Every structure is written in structure tokens, then in C-alpha cells.
C-alpha positions as CSV (number, residue, x, y, z in Angstrom):
1,X,0.0,0.1,0.1
2,X,1.1,3.6,-0.6
3,X,0.1,6.3,1.8
4,X,0.6,10.0,1.2
5,X,0.3,12.4,4.1
6,X,-0.2,16.1,3.2
7,X,0.9,18.3,6.1
8,X,-1.4,21.2,5.6
9,X,0.3,22.3,2.3
10,X,-0.6,25.5,0.8
11,X,-0.4,24.4,-2.8
12,X,-2.5,21.9,-4.7
13,X,-0.4,18.9,-3.8
14,X,-3.3,16.9,-2.3
15,X,-5.5,17.5,-5.2
16,X,-2.9,16.4,-7.5
17,X,-2.4,13.1,-5.6
18,X,-6.1,12.6,-5.5
19,X,-6.6,13.2,-9.1
20,X,-3.6,11.5,-10.6
21,X,-3.0,8.6,-8.1
22,X,-6.4,7.2,-7.0
23,X,-4.9,4.1,-5.8
24,X,-2.9,6.1,-3.2
25,X,-4.4,6.4,0.3
26,X,-4.3,10.2,1.0
27,X,-4.2,11.7,4.6
28,X,-4.5,15.4,4.9
29,X,-3.5,17.4,8.1
30,X,-5.8,20.3,8.8
31,X,-2.8,22.2,10.3
32,X,1.0,21.8,10.0
33,X,2.1,19.3,12.7
34,X,5.7,18.7,11.4
35,X,7.5,15.8,9.7
36,X,7.7,13.5,12.7
37,X,4.0,13.7,13.7
38,X,3.0,13.2,10.0
39,X,5.2,10.2,9.8
40,X,3.7,8.7,12.9
41,X,0.1,9.3,11.8
42,X,0.9,7.7,8.4
43,X,2.7,4.7,10.1
44,X,-0.4,4.2,12.4
45,X,-2.6,4.1,9.3
46,X,-0.3,1.4,7.6
47,X,-1.1,-2.2,7.7
48,X,2.3,-3.7,6.4
49,X,5.1,-5.6,8.3
50,X,7.5,-3.1,7.0
51,X,7.2,0.7,7.1
52,X,9.1,2.7,4.3
53,X,9.6,6.5,4.7
54,X,10.1,8.5,1.5
55,X,10.3,12.2,1.4
56,X,8.6,14.5,-1.1
57,X,11.9,15.8,-2.2
58,X,13.2,12.5,-3.5
59,X,13.0,10.5,-6.8
60,X,13.8,6.7,-6.3
61,X,14.8,4.3,-9.0
62,X,12.3,1.8,-10.3
63,X,13.9,-1.1,-8.3
64,X,14.4,0.8,-5.0
65,X,11.6,-0.5,-3.1
66,X,12.3,-4.2,-4.1
67,X,15.9,-3.7,-3.0
68,X,14.9,-2.5,0.4
69,X,12.5,-5.3,0.8
70,X,15.2,-8.0,-0.2
71,X,17.7,-6.5,2.1
72,X,15.4,-6.4,5.3
73,X,14.1,-9.9,4.5
74,X,17.8,-11.1,4.2
75,X,18.8,-9.5,7.6
76,X,16.3,-10.7,10.2
77,X,18.3,-8.8,13.0
78,X,17.9,-5.5,11.0
79,X,15.2,-3.1,12.2
80,X,16.5,-0.3,10.0
81,X,17.5,-0.5,6.3
82,X,18.9,2.7,4.7
83,X,18.9,3.6,1.1
84,X,21.7,5.1,-1.0
85,X,20.9,8.7,-1.3
86,X,22.5,10.6,-4.2
87,X,22.3,14.3,-5.2
88,X,19.4,14.9,-7.5
89,X,21.4,17.4,-9.5
90,X,24.6,15.5,-9.5
91,X,23.6,11.9,-9.8
92,X,27.1,10.2,-9.3
93,X,27.6,12.0,-6.0
94,X,26.6,10.7,-2.6
95,X,24.4,12.6,-0.1
96,X,24.5,9.6,2.3
97,X,25.5,5.8,2.0
98,X,24.0,5.3,5.6
99,X,24.4,7.5,8.6
100,X,27.0,7.2,11.2
101,X,27.3,8.7,14.8
102,X,30.5,10.3,16.1
103,X,31.9,9.7,19.7
104,X,31.2,13.4,20.0
105,X,27.4,12.7,19.5
106,X,27.3,14.4,16.0
107,X,25.7,12.5,13.2
108,X,27.5,12.0,10.1
109,X,26.3,11.3,6.5
110,X,28.6,8.5,5.4
111,X,30.3,9.3,2.1
112,X,28.6,12.9,1.8
113,X,29.6,14.7,-1.4
114,X,31.8,11.9,-2.7
115,X,31.6,10.4,-6.1
116,X,29.9,7.1,-5.8
117,X,32.5,4.5,-6.8
118,X,30.8,1.7,-4.8
119,X,33.2,2.2,-2.0
120,X,30.7,1.8,0.7
121,X,28.7,-1.1,-1.1
122,X,30.4,-3.9,0.8
123,X,30.1,-2.2,4.2
124,X,26.6,-2.7,5.2
125,X,26.8,-1.9,8.9
126,X,25.8,1.8,9.7
127,X,24.4,3.4,12.8
128,X,21.2,4.7,11.2
129,X,19.5,5.5,8.0
130,X,18.1,8.9,6.7
131,X,14.5,9.1,7.4
132,X,14.0,10.5,3.9
133,X,14.2,6.9,2.5
134,X,14.5,4.3,5.0
135,X,12.6,1.0,5.9
136,X,11.7,-0.1,9.4
137,X,10.5,-3.3,10.6
138,X,7.0,-2.5,11.9
139,X,7.0,-4.5,15.2
140,X,10.2,-2.9,16.3
141,X,8.9,0.7,15.3
142,X,5.7,-0.1,17.5
143,X,7.8,-1.4,20.3
144,X,9.9,1.8,20.4
145,X,6.8,4.0,20.0
146,X,7.7,5.4,16.6
147,X,9.4,8.7,16.1
148,X,9.8,11.0,19.0
149,X,7.0,13.7,18.5
150,X,9.2,16.3,20.6
151,X,11.7,16.3,17.8
152,X,9.2,17.9,15.2
153,X,11.9,17.3,12.3
154,X,15.5,16.6,11.9
155,X,17.6,13.8,13.8
156,X,14.4,11.9,14.5
157,X,15.8,9.2,12.3
158,X,19.1,9.1,14.4
159,X,17.1,8.9,17.4
160,X,14.9,6.0,16.6
161,X,17.9,4.1,15.2
162,X,19.7,4.7,18.4
163,X,16.8,3.4,20.3
164,X,16.6,0.3,18.1
165,X,20.4,-0.3,18.5
166,X,20.1,-0.1,22.3
167,X,17.3,-2.6,22.0
168,X,19.6,-5.1,20.4
169,X,18.6,-4.4,16.7
170,X,20.9,-3.7,13.7
171,X,20.9,-1.0,11.1
172,X,21.8,-2.0,7.5
173,X,22.9,-0.3,4.3
174,X,21.1,-1.3,1.2
175,X,23.5,-0.2,-1.7
176,X,21.2,-1.0,-4.6
177,X,18.1,0.9,-3.2
178,X,19.0,4.1,-5.0
179,X,17.3,7.4,-4.4
180,X,17.9,10.9,-5.7
181,X,17.6,13.7,-3.2
182,X,16.8,17.5,-3.5
183,X,18.7,18.8,-0.3
184,X,16.5,20.9,1.9
185,X,13.8,21.2,-0.7
186,X,11.0,21.3,2.2
187,X,13.1,22.8,4.9
188,X,15.8,25.4,4.5
189,X,19.2,25.9,6.4
190,X,17.8,28.5,8.8
191,X,15.0,26.1,9.8
192,X,17.2,23.2,10.1
193,X,19.8,25.1,12.1
194,X,17.3,25.5,15.0
195,X,16.1,21.8,15.0
196,X,19.5,20.2,14.5
197,X,20.9,22.5,17.4
198,X,18.1,21.4,19.8
199,X,17.7,17.8,18.7
200,X,21.3,16.8,18.8
201,X,21.3,17.6,22.6
202,X,18.1,15.7,23.1
203,X,19.4,12.7,21.2
204,X,22.4,12.4,23.1
205,X,20.8,13.1,26.5
206,X,18.1,10.4,25.8
207,X,20.3,7.6,24.4
208,X,24.1,7.7,25.1
209,X,24.8,5.2,27.8
210,X,26.5,6.6,31.0
211,X,29.7,5.0,30.4
212,X,30.0,6.3,26.9
213,X,28.9,9.8,28.1
214,X,31.7,9.7,30.6
215,X,34.3,8.4,28.2
216,X,33.3,10.9,25.5
217,X,32.3,13.8,27.8
218,X,35.3,16.0,26.5
219,X,34.4,15.3,22.8
220,X,30.6,15.8,23.2
221,X,31.1,19.2,25.3
222,X,33.7,20.3,22.9
223,X,31.7,19.8,19.9
224,X,28.7,21.8,21.3
225,X,31.0,24.6,22.4
226,X,32.5,24.5,19.0
227,X,29.1,24.9,17.3
228,X,28.2,27.7,19.7
229,X,31.4,29.6,19.2
230,X,31.1,29.3,15.4
231,X,27.5,30.5,15.7
232,X,28.6,33.5,17.8
233,X,31.3,34.5,15.2
234,X,28.5,34.6,12.6
235,X,25.8,35.9,14.8
236,X,24.5,38.4,12.2
237,X,23.2,35.5,10.2
238,X,19.8,34.0,10.8
239,X,21.0,30.4,10.7
240,X,23.8,31.1,13.4
241,X,21.2,32.8,15.7
242,X,18.7,29.8,15.1
243,X,21.5,27.3,16.0
244,X,22.2,29.1,19.3
245,X,18.5,29.3,20.1
246,X,18.2,25.5,19.3
247,X,21.0,24.8,21.5
248,X,19.5,26.9,24.4
249,X,16.1,25.2,24.1
250,X,17.7,21.9,24.0
251,X,19.2,22.5,27.4
252,X,16.0,24.0,28.7
253,X,14.2,20.8,27.6
254,X,16.6,18.4,29.1
255,X,14.3,17.4,32.2
256,X,11.7,15.9,29.7
257,X,14.3,14.0,27.9
258,X,16.0,12.8,30.9
259,X,12.7,11.2,32.0
260,X,12.7,9.4,28.6
261,X,16.3,8.4,29.2
262,X,15.3,6.5,32.3
263,X,13.0,4.4,30.4
264,X,15.3,3.7,27.4
265,X,18.4,3.0,29.5
266,X,16.3,0.7,31.8
267,X,15.4,-1.4,28.9
268,X,18.5,-1.6,26.8
269,X,20.0,-4.9,25.7
270,X,23.2,-3.6,24.1
271,X,25.9,-2.7,26.6
272,X,28.5,0.0,26.1
273,X,31.2,-2.5,25.0
274,X,28.9,-3.5,22.1
275,X,27.9,0.0,21.2
276,X,31.2,1.8,21.3
277,X,32.6,0.2,18.2
278,X,29.5,1.4,16.2
279,X,30.6,5.2,17.0
280,X,33.1,7.0,14.7
281,X,36.0,8.3,16.6
282,X,35.6,12.1,16.4
283,X,39.4,12.6,17.1
284,X,40.3,11.1,13.6
């Protein structure tokens, strides 16, 4: 089944879907509730054993969905299967070959801007998948409670993959599931700056096990201070101001996220020794 959710768009997107694609199930939000809540609503309406998210700023190849399905079926321990995202306007260049997480708590798009020569095709283990084109095992999604509504947009994909990892599941890269991505077509740099600044802090606070927090405290704090100092140097720019505001709101929102942390850490099945090798060394 195909479900399209329209998040209170102001153009004729919903009408176009309804007219041209009558086989598609269309859900329309009366008001804009954000990417995360919209994905959760669509997931609740879906009936399949595998959920696949696909952004409206992407163009998948014809075999994309088949490749995702083949990969998740071949890896029964995988709860997350990521597509290969390439740039829409430079189709030989990668946006991400699966996402990684640094020991400083900063997510990284593996292979970003590199020419795709298949250099990551034989390295299937990743930390998370970009939510713009990733498959999730439905029962795990439900067990985890779906995406975190507090995030609104950005890093919700890293957060749910982190929770899946802690629950003992794997994340896998499907190199033949190819998708072309218009970067930030629905959310610009100034908008993303706020949510990335805030949600990075929340993602770390919720999910990073205590021992890894202590082991990597200098790197984590240093990364956040570096981001703040860079924003201060560019304070006249709207994106820089939004990044600082996001970091501040991230700190102010910690009590709520720490309450979630107690639940997540209390239920985790993956210990720090197993998780540590999945983090990219931020000092290199």
C-alpha cells in the first residue's frame, strides 16, 4: 500500500495526488504538525509488516522498493534499512551511504559529497538511516513508540535508530536501493539550524549510555561549544542565531528528555562495549 500524508500544504499537492493517483491513500492534516507527527500518523494508518518512509523531495529508482524489501528480508536482525541517497542534480555524487554517529554525539552522512564508486557497497553496517528513504521493521517501530514527536523534524531518524540499536537491533545499508535527493527542498538551512541544534542535545541525552557519556564527555562538550562559538562568530546570520536558540532550547528541554532516558536505558539490551565500536572516533 502507498500512503501520502499532506501536512497542510498551501499548494495543490493533495488535489494532484487525489486526481492522478487514485490508488494512493491520501491523509490530509488540517494544520501543519511537522514531519515527525505526520510520519507517525501515516505509520499508524499503515498495515504492512515493514514501514518505508520516503520524502517528497526524492526520486527513487524503479527497483528501489524491491531492493529495500530484499535487504530487510535477508537480515532478520535488522530493524532499520537505509537507502543510498545521491544528489538529485549530480547523480554520481553521494548524499549519504547510511548515517554514522561520532563519539562526540554528532551524526555524520557517510560518504557525503563523494563520487559514488561503490566504495561503501560492501560495508553494510551503519548506525542509522536517513528518514527520507529508509525502511523500518514494523514490530520494532511499534515497540519503540515510533518517532519522537518532541523532535518535530531533523535527527528523529538518528534517535529512533539509536533506540533500536540499544534494544539489540541492527541497522543495515542497502546499496542497490538508490534514491535521488533534492537537499532541503522542504526545509531550508535556517529552519534546520534550530532543530539540529536542539535535537542533537536531546538525542544524546536520551540515548547515550552513561559509560560512553563519561568516556566521550570532552568530545561531546567540545563539539557543542565549538558549534556555539562558530555561531557567535556569525551571529548576524539567521542560521547562526537559530543554531544558538536551538542549543538553548535543547538545554532547557533536558528534564523532559531525561525522563525518557530513564525508560530507554532501563530497557536497553546492548551494553557500552557492544555500542562503542559503532561510534566513529571524533578525534580522527
